[in-house]
C-alpha positions in Angstrom: -0.8 27.0 -0.4 -4.0 25.9 -2.2 -4.0 24.6 -5.7 -6.4 23.5 -8.3 -5.9 20.5 -10.6 -7.7 20.9 -14.0 -10.4 18.3 -14.7 -8.9 17.5 -18.1 -5.6 16.6 -16.5 -7.2 14.3 -13.9 -9.2 12.5 -16.6 -6.2 12.2 -19.0 -3.9 11.0 -16.2 -6.2 8.3 -14.9 -7.0 7.1 -18.4 -3.3 6.7 -19.3 -2.5 5.0 -16.0 -5.4 2.7 -16.4 -4.3 1.7 -19.9 -0.8 1.0 -18.6 -2.2 -1.2 -15.8 -4.4 -3.1 -18.3 -1.5 -3.5 -20.7 0.6 -4.9 -17.8 -2.2 -7.4 -17.0 -2.6 -8.5 -20.6 1.2 -9.1 -20.8 0.9 -11.5 -17.8 -2.1 -13.3 -19.3 -0.4 -13.7 -22.7 3.0 -14.8 -21.3 2.9 -16.2 -17.7 6.5 -16.5 -16.5 8.9 -15.8 -13.7 10.4 -12.4 -14.4 14.2 -12.2 -14.3 16.0 -9.9 -11.9 16.9 -7.6 -14.9 13.3 -7.6 -16.2 11.9 -6.8 -12.7 14.5 -4.1 -12.1 13.7 -2.4 -15.5 10.0 -2.4 -14.7 10.5 -0.9 -11.3 12.8 1.8 -12.7 10.1 2.6 -15.3 7.3 3.0 -12.7 9.5 5.1 -10.4 10.5 7.3 -13.3 6.8 7.5 -14.3 5.9 8.7 -10.8 8.5 11.4 -10.9 7.4 12.6 -14.3 3.8 12.7 -13.0 5.0 14.9 -10.1 6.7 17.2 -12.5 3.5 17.4 -14.6 1.6 18.3 -11.5 4.0 21.1 -10.8 3.7 22.4 -14.4 -0.1 22.1 -14.6 -0.9 23.6 -11.1 2.1 25.9 -10.8 2.3 24.8 -7.2 5.3 23.0 -5.7 2.9 21.9 -2.9 0.9 19.7 -5.4 4.1 17.9 -6.5 5.4 17.7 -2.9 2.1 16.2 -1.6 2.1 13.6 -4.3 5.8 12.6 -3.8 5.3 12.4 0.0 2.1 10.4 -0.4 3.6 8.1 -3.0 6.6 7.3 -0.8 4.3 6.7 2.2 2.0 4.4 0.2 5.0 2.7 -1.4 6.6 1.9 1.9 3.3 0.5 3.1 3.0 -1.5 -0.1 6.4 -3.0 0.5 5.2 -4.1 3.9 2.3 -5.8 2.1 4.8 -8.0 0.3 5.8 -9.7 3.6 2.2 -10.9 3.9 2.0 -11.8 0.2 5.1 -13.9 0.5 3.5 -15.8 3.4 0.3 -16.3 1.5 2.0 -17.7 -1.5 4.0 -20.1 0.7 0.9 -21.1 2.7 -1.1 -22.0 -0.4 1.9 -23.4 -2.3 1.1 -21.2 -5.3 3.3 -22.3 -8.3 5.9 -19.6 -8.9 5.0 -19.5 -12.5 1.4 -18.3 -11.7 2.3 -15.9 -8.8 2.3 -13.0 -11.2 -1.5 -13.5 -12.0 -2.3 -13.8 -8.3 -0.4 -10.5 -7.6 -2.1 -8.7 -10.4 -5.5 -9.8 -9.3 -4.6 -8.6 -5.8 -3.5 -5.2 -7.1 -6.8 -4.8 -9.0 -8.8 -5.7 -5.9 -6.7 -3.3 -3.8 -7.3 -0.5 -6.3 -11.1 -1.0 -6.1 -11.1 -1.2 -2.3 -8.9 1.8 -1.9 -11.0 3.8 -4.4 -14.1 3.1 -2.3 -12.2 4.1 0.9 -10.9 7.2 -0.7 -14.4 8.4 -1.7 -15.8 7.7 1.8 -12.8 9.3 3.4 -13.1 12.5 1.2 -16.8 12.7 2.0 -16.1 12.4 5.8 -13.3 15.1 5.7 -15.6 17.4 3.7 -18.5 17.2 6.2 -16.9 16.1 9.5 -13.7 18.0 10.3 -13.4 16.1 13.6 -12.7 12.9 11.7 -9.1 14.0 11.7 -9.0 13.3 15.5 -10.2 9.7 14.7 -7.7 9.2 11.9 -4.9 10.5 14.0 -5.6 8.3 16.9 -6.1 5.3 14.6 -2.7 5.9 13.0 -0.9 6.1 16.3 -2.5 2.8 17.3 -1.6 1.3 14.0 2.0 2.5 14.4 2.2 0.8 17.8 0.8 -2.4 16.4 3.3 -2.2 13.5 6.3 -1.7 15.8 5.2 -4.3 18.3 3.1 -6.9 16.4 3.3 -9.6 19.0 1.1 -12.6 18.2 -0.3 -11.0 15.0 3.0 -11.7 13.1 3.1 -15.3 14.4 -0.5 -15.8 13.2 0.3 -14.4 9.7 0.4 -17.8 8.1 -3.0 -19.0 9.6 -6.0 -19.0 7.3 -8.5 -16.2 7.6 -12.0 -17.1 8.9 -13.4 -16.4 5.5 -11.2 -19.1 3.9 -12.0 -21.5 6.7 -15.8 -21.0 6.2 -15.4 -21.3 2.4 -13.7 -24.7 2.8 -16.7 -26.1 4.6 -19.3 -25.2 2.0 -17.4 -25.2 -1.3 -15.8 -28.2 -3.1 -12.1 -27.3 -3.5 -9.5 -29.5 -5.0 -6.1 -30.1 -3.4 -4.2 -29.3 -6.5 -3.8 -26.4 -8.9 -4.8 -26.6 -12.6 -2.7 -23.8 -14.0 -4.2 -20.5 -13.1 -7.8 -21.7 -13.5 -10.4 -21.1 -10.8 -12.4 -24.2 -11.7 -11.4 -27.6 -13.0 -12.9 -31.1 -13.5 -12.0 -34.0 -11.1 -13.5 -37.4 -11.7 -16.4 -35.9 -13.7 -17.1 -33.2 -11.1 -16.6 -29.5 -11.5 -14.7 -28.1 -8.5 -12.9 -25.0 -7.6 -9.1 -25.0 -7.4 -7.1 -23.6 -4.5 -6.6 -20.4 -6.6 -10.0 -19.3 -5.4 -8.8 -19.4 -1.8 -5.6 -17.5 -2.7 -7.7 -14.7 -4.4 -10.0 -14.4 -1.4 -7.1 -14.4 1.1 -5.3 -11.7 -1.0 -8.5 -9.6 -1.2 -9.1 -9.8 2.5 -5.5 -8.8 3.2 -5.9 -5.8 0.8 -9.0 -4.7 2.7 -7.0 -4.7 6.0 -4.2 -2.7 4.4 -6.6 -0.2 2.8 -8.1 0.5 6.3 -4.6 1.3 7.5 -3.2 3.2 4.5 -6.0 5.6 3.5 -6.0 7.6 6.8 -2.2 7.8 6.4 -2.4 9.4 3.0 -5.2 11.8 4.0 -2.7 13.0 6.6 -0.5 14.3 3.8 -3.1 15.6 1.3 -6.8 16.0 1.3 -7.0 16.2 -2.5 -8.9 13.0 -3.5 -7.3 12.9 -7.0 -3.7 13.0 -5.5 -4.8 10.4 -2.9 -5.9 8.0 -5.6 -2.9 8.7 -7.8 -0.5 7.9 -5.0 -2.2 4.6 -4.3 -2.2 3.8 -8.0 1.5 4.5 -8.4 2.4 2.6 -5.2 0.6 -0.5 -6.5 2.0 -0.3 -10.0 5.2 -2.3 -10.2 4.4 -4.0 -6.9 4.4 -7.5 -8.5 7.8 -6.8 -10.1 9.1 -5.7 -6.7 7.8 -8.9 -5.2 10.1 -11.0 -7.4 13.0 -8.6 -7.0 12.8 -8.4 -3.2 11.3 -11.8 -2.5 14.5 -13.3 -1.1 15.5 -10.0 0.6 12.4 -9.2 2.5 13.4 -11.2 5.5 16.6 -9.1 5.7 14.7 -5.8 6.0 14.2 -6.6 9.7 13.8 -3.0 10.8 11.5 -1.9 8.0 8.4 -2.2 10.2 10.0 0.2 12.7 10.5 2.8 9.9 6.9 2.3 8.7 5.6 2.6 12.3 7.5 5.9 12.8 6.0 7.3 9.6 2.5 6.3 10.7 2.9 7.7 14.2 4.3 11.0 12.7 1.4 11.3 10.3 -1.0 10.5 13.2 0.4 13.3 15.3 0.3 15.6 12.2 -3.4 14.8 11.8 -4.1 15.5 15.4 -2.4 18.8 15.3 -4.3 19.7 12.1 -7.5 18.7 13.8 -6.7 21.0 16.7 -5.9 23.8 14.3 -9.2 23.4 12.5 -11.1 22.4 15.6 -14.9 22.7 15.6 -15.7 20.5 18.6 -17.4 22.7 21.3 -15.7 21.0 24.3 -12.2 21.9 22.9 -11.3 25.6 23.1 -14.9 26.5 22.9 -15.2 25.1 19.3 -12.4 27.3 18.0 -9.1 26.4 16.5 -6.2 26.1 18.9 -3.7 28.8 17.9 -0.6 27.1 19.3 -1.2 23.9 17.3 1.5 24.0 14.5 0.8 23.0 10.9 3.5 20.6 9.7 4.4 21.4 6.0 4.4 19.0 3.2 8.2 19.3 2.8 8.8 18.5 6.5 6.6 15.5 6.0 8.5 14.4 2.9 11.9 14.8 4.8 10.7 12.7 7.7 9.3 10.0 5.5 12.5 9.7 3.4 14.7 9.8 6.6 12.7 7.1 8.4 12.8 4.7 5.5 16.5 5.4 4.9 17.4 4.8 8.5 15.4 1.6 8.6 16.9 0.3 5.4 20.5 1.1 6.4 20.0 -0.4 9.9 18.7 -3.6 8.3 21.6 -3.8 5.9 24.1 -3.2 8.8 22.5 -5.9 10.9 22.4 -8.4 8.0 26.1 -7.7 7.3 27.0 -8.2 10.9 25.2 -11.5 11.0 27.1 -12.7 7.9 30.4 -11.7 9.5 29.5 -13.5 12.7 28.6 -16.6 10.8 31.8 -16.7 8.9 34.0 -16.0 11.9 
């Protein structure tokens, strides 16, 4: 079912969400601190409730359950991928020994960088889909490959704590101190103005965001081709991510099967994209340039059910494994 989202709603929604994000940033700058479990939990509940209200508003404004369904499915997919980002953020914070008091600022800068990068990728992706329908084949193949890499990371996970080549090059040509000066980017040492390690942290976070944007944008376009919904799902997935970091920080290592759940979701969306590409086929060497009739279209609601089931199974399996480990340790 097709649906139209009024321009006034898109402008109003993006304005309100941007103001919430700016307010969150100003709150951090005004009072840098380590959020308590209660504070982090309340913020996450607020952002989840906000996303559900947004889905309801989409339903009311468009009159289409598909609009709300595409948003929820896309939001859950992006949220699960964002949780995976936290694993890397934890490693980066440890690698650069970022004082816990200032990790909120780092995470917020990372979120802003991610929004900018994903916004660019969304515009490019929407343009490609509009003019090159065969790009769905490419997106589908890329997501299946990404799913395999996610499920069987091999050496990539072992190298997660090594510095990126950008950081290594920067160390050669830029004077950087060995110690932090609060959250400052520059400080004075023995009369010389130098950068603090915070610069390296921001660059490492930005580079990581770029890699995750390359992975996540094709995934969301597999659920919806509406550019506004694509951007909204990314925005909601990133909002509350810093609170989730502090809430789950000590628990992330226990979610040992999360990457399998994410891999399954990516592979499923990759197959869905490939089937969609066959259905809309314009490549002359496939079925004479006509759509393949037997290629099924997977509905939004089936996608939503698969996404929820995959994350639930991965989470429950991780919890059972962790409980079994604790039992074996005691006995």
